[in-house]
C-alpha positions, -999 to +999 in steps of 0.1 A: -448-071-461-443-049-431-471-036-409-469-002-426-471-018-461-501-038-450-519-007-436-512+012-468-523-017-490-556-023-471-563+015-470-556+019-508-577-012-516-607+007-501-596+038-520-592+058-488-568+086-481-549+087-448-574+114-438-603+089-445-587+063-423-580+089-397-617+098-395-627+061-392-602+053-365-596+085-346-559+081-352-541+113-362-530+115-399-494+121-389-494+090-367-509+070-396-482+083-419-455+072-394-471+038-391-473+033-429-436+043-432-427+018-404-413+047-383-435+039-353-449+009-336-486+009-327-502+003-294-526-027-291-555-002-290-543+013-323-541-021-339-577-028-328-589+005-343-572-004-376-587-039-376-622-025-371-619+003-396-602-018-423-625-047-416-597-072-419-583-101-400-552-098-377-533-120-402-541-096-431-528-066-411-499-082-392-484-109-414-457-107-440-477-127-466-480-112-500-516-108-511-526-130-540-531-107-570-567-108-581-559-098-617-535-127-623-540-158-602-507-175-593-518-210-588-485-221-574-487-195-546-522-207-537-510-243-536-480-234-515-503-217-490-527-247-490-497-270-483-491-250-451-525-259-437-532-290-415-542-320-436-578-320-426-582-284-439-560-290-470-579-318-486-613-301-491-597-270-504-575-289-528-606-308-540-623-274-548-592-261-564-587-292-585-623-289-598-616-253-606-585-262-625-603-290-643-629-265-654-601-243-667-584-273-683-616-281-702-620-245-713-584-244-724-581-279-737-557-268-765-530-258-740-526-280-709-516-261-678-485-273-660-498-258-628-528-281-629-504-311-632-485-298-602-518-296-582-526-332-591-492-344-579-494-325-547-530-337-541-518-373-545-490-367-520-515-353-495-538-384-500-509-407-496-498-390-463-534-391-450-537-428-459-504-435-440-516-416-410-550-434-410-532-467-413-509-458-383-539-447-363-557-480-370-526-500-361-522-481-329-559-484-320-558-522-324-527-526-302 
């Protein structure tokens, strides 16, 4: 997503018009319109105003990541994003996600979810990588 798309998405998520955002930021409506259409690049001070008004992180405003839809959770997208995190951050999140999926699996025992199986495979891979890293660190520390 572009910066303009992100501004529009965040604004609409709050059910604000461009005029509402203009009032909260002090940025003129026509400038907001040009930003949302990617016809203008903002100054750093404009970005700061948008961050404060939209109460979002810089990543939410500036990155190209698609938001995870709240009405339909795409577990594979969540897992892919988790896999991009460093191992020490990934493991606890995968643990929580696995428990969530297990709860869903129990609730839907009649139809096993392939996405849960995918999560288990990826979690095992992370555990194996962490075990290898720990073994290497122990081996290096003994030398």
